[in-house]
N, C-alpha and C positions, 0 to 999 in steps of 0.2 A: 303330853298334857297341855303344854303351852299353846300348841296349835289349836286344840279344841277350845281353849279359853279365848284365844284370839278370834276364832271363827264365830263363837257364840257372841262375842262383843260386836263383831261386824254385823251379824244379823239383828242384834238389838238396836244398832244404830239405824238400820234401814227398814225396820219393821213397818213404819207408817208411810214409807215412800212407795210410789207406784213406779216400778221398774219394767222396762221392756225386755223380756227374756231374749229376744233376738239381738238386742244391742248390748247385752250385759255379759261379761265374762269374768270369772274369778280364777285364780291360780295360773295366771299367764306368766311365762318366763320372759316374754318380750312383747312390747306393746307398740303398735304403730298408731301414732296419734296424728291425725290430719295428713297421713302419708309421710310423716317425717323419716321413718326408718328407710323406706324405699327410696326417697329422694336423695338422702345423704350418700348412698352407695352407687348411684348411677354413673356409668361411663358417659363421656360426651355424646350428645344425641347425634345419630348418623344422618338425620334428615331435617329439613326445615320444619316439618310438622312436629317432629319429636322435640326440637328446640322450643317451638312455640308452646307445646304442652308443658315442658319444664318451666319456662318463664312464667306462664300463667299459674301453675301450681305453686311456685315459689312466691309469686306476687300475693297469693291469697294468705301467705304466712308473714308477709313483710312487717306487720305491726309488732311482731315478737322477735324479729331478727335485727340485731344491732348493726347499724351502718349498712343495711341492705341496699339502699338506693345507690350508694357509691360503688359497692362491690359488684352489683348486678348490671350496672349501666353498660359496660361493654357487651354483655349478652343481649340486652335489649337493642343496642345499636346494631349488632350483627344480625339479629332477627329482623329488624326493620329494613336493613339493606337487602337482605334476601327476599323479604316479602315485596319490597318495591320492585325488585328485578323480575320476579316471576309472576307477580300479581297476587293480591291477597285472597282472591276467591277461586283461584285455579287449584282444585284439589289434587290433580295429577302432578302439577308443578311443585306442590308442597312436599311431595315424596322424593324430590331431588336430593341427592347427597350433598353434604356440606363438608368442607375441609376445615380443620382446626389448626391454628398456629400453636406453638408452645405457650405463648402468652395467653391465648384464649383458653387453652386447656387449663392453665393455672387459675384463670378467673373462674372457670366453671367449677373447678375443684374447690376453690375458696367459697363460692356461693353454696355449693353442696355442704361444705363443712359448717356453714352457719345454721343449717337445718339439722339440729342435733336430735338424737334419739331420746325418747322418754326414759326416765330413770326408774329402776325398780326401787321399791321402798327399802330403806336400810333399817336395821334393828335399832340403831341409836337415834332415829329421827321420828318426829311426829308428823302425821299427815293432817293438814288443815284445809278446810274449805272456807274461802273468803268470798263474801257476797257483797253486791252493791246494787241498789235499785233506786230509780227515781220515776217521775211521771213519764219520762221519755224512753225508758228502757231498763234493762237489767243485765247483769253479768255475774260470772263467778269464776274463780280460779282454784284449782286443786294444787296444793304445793307441799313440798316436803321441807321441814324446818328442823335443823339439828337440835337447837335449844329453844323450844317454844316457851315464851314467858307472857302470860295473859295480861300482866300489868304494863307491858310495854306497848306503845302504839304499833300498829301493823307494819308501817314502813321501816321500823327499827328491827 
């Protein structure tokens, strides 16, 4: 019965929202958000092109990754060295294999660990949507808070 109550509450919350059925999923056991699940489990890229793809994908998440620039700097250096050696526009050369030292493998693993999977909602937590808007833009974040207190400022 709790499930039906929760489901009813969910639909009451979204009743006036316009949702895209192709982009909406409920009852997921695992959620890949911005590719985070797949990026965190990758082995070191075997080619220059694959390394470039990883670095670009991770860079798109950099604003939410703590100390990303320092952690990923060796990967960017390795990528730039290889791109300089083979030429940045030579598609065939980008498929060349690359070797990984133990230190580079550790750096890659550390960068991958920064990209954490999305969490499933827990029973003891509230899911909150925090929004901000100005003349220049808007944004929102969906977060899970263990003890939500409406009287406290958001940052606390």
